[in-house]
N, C-alpha and C positions, 0 to 999 in steps of 0.2 A: 508559578508558571509564567506570570507576566514578566518577572525579572529574568527568568531563563530564556524567554523568547524576545527580550528587549521590547516589550509592549507590542508584540507583533500582531495583535488583534485577537478576537475571540476564537477564531478557528485554530490559530497557531497555539494558543494557550490550552484549549481543550485537547488538541492532538498531543501536546507535550504531557499533559496530565495522564492521558490514556497510555502513553508509552512508558510512564514512570509509576504506574499504579502499584507495582510490586516492590518498588524501592523501599527499603526499611526506614529511610529518613524522610519520606514524602511529607509527613505531617509535622516535622520538626520546624521550629521557628527559623525564618530566614535571617541570616546575619549579614549585615551590610557594613562594610568598612566605612568609618567616618572620614570623609575627605574634604569636608567643608562645602559640599555640594557646589553651589554656583560660585562661591568665593575662590576656590582653588581649582576649578575646572579648567581644562585646556581651552584655548581660544578656538572658536569654530572657524571653518574655512572662510577666508575673506570674501570670496565670491558670494557665499550665502548671506553674509552680513550685508554686503553691498546691495543685494537684491531686496532685502527687507528695508534697508535705509532708503532705497529709491521709492518705497511706498510712503515715505514721510515720517518714518519712525526714528526716534533718537538711537544713535549707535549703541549706547550702553543697554538700552532696552532690547535691541535686536540680538545682541550677544547673549543676554540673559535668556531670551526666548529660545534661541538655538540650543543653549546649554540645557535648558529644561526639557527640550524635546529631542534629545539625541541627534542634533544637527539636521533634523527633518524640516526642510524649509516650509512645506505646506502646513505642518502642525505648528511650527514656530510662528507663522503668520497668524494663525488662528489664536494661538496663545497670546501673542503680542497685542492683538486688538481686543482681547477679552480681559486683559489684566491692565490695571492703571499704571501709567509711567511713574516710576519713583524717582 
């Protein structure tokens, strides 16, 4: 449900599950294509990167944070400040 709703939150996930309760494959394991996650992920929007960089974070850390949070700037900022810079 979280994958199907792009981590849309508890309400979105619960609603998705309720709408798909009758699906024959509901309990099947989720298959995720291996794409190298943050290594091969597309560059996030430059405006978002610059916003995080303006908070004093290194550019590479901002890019990784945005990639980890589906380019959601607010979530990426929280992620960036809660994960050590590598």
